[in-house]
N, C-alpha and C positions, 0 to 999 in steps of 0.2 A: 772284791769291794765295789759298791754301787757308785756310779758315775753321778757326779754331782748335778743338781737339777738346773737347767738352764733357765735363763731369765724368761719368765712367763707374764706376758702383757694382760692376760686374762685374769691372773691372780692379782695383778697390781690394780687394775680397773675394779675388781670385787673390793680389795681392801680401800681403795679410794671411795667407793661407794659407801662402805661401813663408815669411814671416816665422816663423810658428808652427813650421813644419818645421825652421827654422834654431834656434829655441829648444830643440826636442826634441833636435837634435843636440848641443847644449851640456850636456844633463844627464847625470850621471855615471852610471856603470855600477854603480848599487846597485839592490836590489830596489824600495825605496820610489819612486826617481827612475824606474825603469822601468815602473811602474804609471803614474805621473803622465805619462811620456811616451807610453804607449799612448792614455790618455784624452785628452790634449791634442792629439796629432796626429788622433784622430778628431773630436773636437769642434772643432777649429780650423781644419780644412779642409771640414768638413761645410757651413759657411755658403755657400762660393762655389758648391758643387754644388746646393745646396737653392735659391740664386738662380736658377740655370739652370732648375731645376724651376718656380719660381715664374714665370717669363718665358713658360712654355708653358702656364700655368693654363688650365684649361677654362671657369673662371668668376670673377667678383670673390671669392666665396667661397672657391674654391680658392685663388685667389692669396692672400687675407689667412691661410688655414691654412697654406700652404706659408711664408710670411714670419713667421707665429708660430713654427713649428719651427725656422726660421733662428735668430730670436731667442734661442729656449730654448738652441740650440748655443751662440750668443755668450756668454750668461750663464754657461753651464757652462765656458766656454773662460776668462772672466773670473775665476772662482773657482779654477780650476786655476793660472792665472797669479799669483793673489794667493798661494796655497798656496806656489808655487815662489819667489815674491819674499819672503815674509814668513817661511819655514821658516829661513834662505834655503837653498834648494837650490844656487842659483847666484848669483854677483853679476855682472850682465851688462846693459849698456843695451839689449839687444835685449828683454830681458824688460819693462823700463820702457815701451819704445816700443810693444810689443804690447800691454800693458794699457791704455795711452792710446788705442791704435787701436781696440781692443776697446770700450771705453767709448764712443767717437765713434760706431761701427758700431751700438751698441746704441741711442744716441739717434737715430740716422738712421732705423732700422728700426722703433723705437717709434712715431716720426712718422708713418712710412710706413703702418703699421697704422691709425693714429687717421685719417689722410686717407681711406685706403681705406674706412674704416667710414663717414666722413661722406659720401662718395659714393655709397654703396650705394643703390640704388633700393628702396624699401620697399613 
């Protein structure tokens, strides 16, 4: 019998990127929403790509640096989702789901940086 698949952050980040793109597609065709869509599509898909770079890091410091960039993109995404939610540009469950997932991912990667820093050889 096959062993159950372990939790995979790459899969989770890819699903998050897809969810972000779905939110982008819901935004109305206005100038302000178009600006938010552009920023959201960039910052919301970047963490999945940056995670791939982090997996190929050349050192622990390089890994930490890349995860910090990933975290910055997630925080930017969270703020854009808050703007979309609070304006409100759209009312949709996907926005709430994306905001919740973004907050959870920020927690995961904040802890990842803390752990990596603790494990650094001084």
